[in-house]
KOLVEXMAR-135607 format. One record per residue (C-alpha): x, y, z; residue in three letters. Coordinates in Angstrom, 3 decimals. Each point is the difference from the previous one (the first is absolute). Example, Ala and Ser with C-alpha at 12.3 -4.5 7.8 and 13.67 -1.06 7.14 Angstrom:
% KOLVEXMAR-135607
        c1        c2        c3    r
    12.300    -4.500     7.800  ALA
     1.370     3.440    -0.660  SER
//
This chain:
% KOLVEXMAR-135607
        c1        c2        c3    r
   116.860    99.823   107.150  MET
     3.057     2.259     0.167  ASP
    -1.685     3.025     1.590  LYS
    -0.570     0.601     3.671  ASN
    -3.526     0.774     1.164  ILE
     0.652     3.761     0.261  GLY
     1.270     0.227    -3.583  GLU
    -2.942    -2.046    -1.203  LEU
    -2.503     2.294     1.727  LYS
     1.579     3.074    -1.601  GLN
    -0.056    -1.682    -3.408  GLU
    -3.670    -0.957     0.420  LEU
    -0.967     3.560     0.900  LYS
     1.840     1.323    -3.060  ARG
    -1.594    -2.613    -2.284  LEU
    -3.497     0.767     1.289  LEU
     0.376     3.743    -0.506  VAL
     1.537    -0.406    -3.485  GLU
    -2.290    -2.706    -1.366  HIS
    -3.294     1.056     1.561  LEU
     0.328     3.696    -0.872  ALA
    -0.296     1.078     3.623  LEU
     0.601     3.696    -0.583  GLU
    -1.153     1.163     3.432  ASP
     2.460    -2.065     2.020  ILE
     3.773    -0.455    -0.043  ALA
     1.571    -3.387     0.794  PRO
     1.469     1.348     3.244  GLU
    -3.484     1.086     1.150  GLU
    -1.289    -3.590    -0.060  ILE
     0.392    -1.460     3.473  GLU
     0.850    -3.698     0.277  ASP
    -3.221    -0.805     1.858  ASP
    -2.274     2.449    -1.867  MET
    -2.989    -1.750    -1.630  PRO
     0.544    -0.196    -3.764  LEU
    -3.730     0.083    -0.783  PHE
    -2.689     2.396     1.164  GLY
     0.992     2.738     2.430  ASP
     3.721    -0.785    -0.067  GLY
     1.780     0.275    -3.329  VAL
    -3.379    -0.035    -1.751  GLY
     0.359    -2.890    -2.438  LEU
    -3.138    -1.494    -1.561  ASP
    -0.800    -3.387    -1.541  SER
     1.532     0.929    -3.369  LEU
     3.204     0.943     1.788  ASP
    -0.138    -3.415     1.675  GLY
     0.221    -1.634    -3.424  VAL
     3.044     2.163    -0.767  GLU
     1.635    -1.086     3.255  VAL
    -0.484    -3.644    -1.042  VAL
     1.711     0.811    -3.331  VAL
     2.860     1.753     1.834  LEU
     0.556    -3.058     2.184  LEU
     0.116    -2.216    -3.077  GLN
     2.272     2.279    -1.992  ARG
     2.478     0.990     2.705  HIS
     0.014    -2.982     2.368  TYR
    -1.365    -2.942    -2.026  GLY
    -2.907    -0.466     2.422  LEU
    -3.572    -0.921    -0.910  ASP
    -2.884     0.921     2.282  VAL
    -3.028    -1.839    -1.344  LYS
    -1.999    -0.315     3.216  ASP
    -1.664     3.382     0.565  MET
    -0.759    -0.858     3.640  GLN
     3.725    -0.515     0.524  LYS
     0.631     3.155    -2.038  GLY
    -2.027     2.063     2.447  GLN
     2.309    -1.131     2.796  GLU
     3.168     0.556    -2.032  ILE
    -0.999     3.444    -1.302  PHE
    -0.888     1.565     3.365  GLN
     3.165     2.072     0.355  SER
     3.617     0.296    -1.095  ILE
     0.882    -2.193     2.999  ASN
    -2.288    -2.861    -1.068  THR
     1.055     0.295    -3.644  LEU
     3.728    -0.018     0.816  ALA
    -0.454    -2.904     2.412  ASP
    -1.766    -2.054    -2.683  TYR
     2.727     0.747    -2.561  ILE
     2.819    -0.842     2.434  MET
    -1.615    -3.374     0.784  LYS
    -0.950    -0.951    -3.565  ASN
     2.366     1.606    -2.523  ALA
     3.082    -1.866    -1.211  ASP
//
């Protein structure tokens, strides 16, 4: 992976806002440790499926285990950490 963790986090925030039609929040308003689901960013289970597609499309990563997915999709920090460790 050619990006540093800070660049990756910014890219993830932008991708989430663009692809999940998050009209009420700007990428810079998403904090790195803010929960992505529920009271944080407010994603729901359908958005979770979109996040899986984003990971496949942009980083070549498959998340098939939903239990693992819950850990990975907690916040921008956990998502970026997973990508840094697993993307080529």
